[in-house]
N, C-alpha and C positions, 0 to 999 in steps of 0.2 A: 582201202582200209577206211573204216567208219570214223567219223569225227569223234574226238574225245572231249570230255567236259570234266570239270572238277566235281567230285562227289565226296561228301562227308557224312558219316553215320556217327552220331554222338549220343551217348546216354549220360545220365548224371554221374555214373561211376568212371567212365572213360571214353576216350576217342577210339572208336573201333576201326574206322576207315577214313583216310584222307588221301585220296589218289585220283588219278585220271581214269575215267571209265568211259566205255562206249555205249553201255546199256545198263539200266537199273530197273528192276521190276519191284514195285512197291505195293503192299497190301492196303490200298486206300480204303477208307470207310465205305465208299460207294462202289468199290470193285477194284480189281488189280489194274494198275496202270504202268505202262512202260515209259521210262524217261530216256530220251536220246538227246544228243547235242542239238542246240537251237530250239529246244522245246518252248512252247509259249509260256509266259510267266503264269504260274499257278501256285496256289497254296492249298493243301489238303490235309485232312486228318488221317491218321493211320490207325488201323485196327491190329489186334494181335495176328501175327502171320510171319511169313518168310520173305525176306528181302534177298533178291538174287542180283549180284553185282558182277558184270562182265568188265574186267579191267582192260585198259588199253594194251596191256601186255598179252592179253588173250586168256588169262586165268579167270575162272569163274568161282566166286565165293558166295556162301549163303549165310545169313544171319537171322536169328529169331528175334522179333521185336514184340513188345507188349504195349502197343499204343504209342501215340505221339502225333507229330505233324511233320509235313515235308514242305519246304520252300523251294520251288523249282523256277529257275531262270534260264534264259537261252545259253548262258555260259556255265551253269552249274546247278547242283542240287544239294541241299542240306537236309538231312532227315534227323530231327531231334526226337529221340525215342524216350518214352517213360522208363523203359528198361530194354536192354538188348544184349545178346550174347552170340558168339559164333555158333553156327549149327553144331559143330563138333563138341561144344561144351554143354549142350542141352541134354538132360536125361529125364527118365520117367519120374524119378523122385522129385526133382526140382519143379517140374511142371505140375505134378500132382499136388504139391504143397501150395502152389499158387492157386490152383483150382479150389482146394479146400479152404484157403483163406478167403477167397472171393465168395464161396458158398456161405461161410460164417458171416461175412458182411451183408449178404442178401438176407439172411435170417435175422440180423440185427437191425436192418433198415426200418426206419419209422415212417418215412414219407413214401407215397406210392411212386412219385417221380424218380426218387433216388433208387428205390428198389427195382424199378423197370430198367434203369441204366445199368445197374449191377447185374441184373439177369441177362441183359444183352451182352455184356462183357463176359459173363460166365459162359454163355453159348459160344462166343468167339474163341475163348480159351479151350473149350471142349472140342470144337472143330479143329483147332490147331493141334491139340493132343492127338486126335485121330489121324491127322495128316502126316505128322512127323514121327509118331510112335504108335504104329498100328498094333492092335492086340495080338 
């Protein structure tokens, strides 16, 4: 049996997970990363995507996150998400509203730097939309 570690997924609204896990796949900004027990200490930013959690019980759960950061230690991992929901709670309307709100922010942006960051976030949301809710 694989070693287990403490995993927490927290959003401003609620604590989504606080359990022992054997594997967590995180959509890090520079690419997906898999966290296992005894992982080297790491801190990374998280982009919009899917977090897959394999619990010590053998159950696998998925969550949709909309940015944040992860603090990884040999004994555990805490993912602080800007927003997160269980995959079962995400729907086309909710995701489309988030995309439309971000598009409005892009259109209203006055600085090039801010507009570029918003456009990158919009692209990540659009990729996520295609990945979890195909046409």
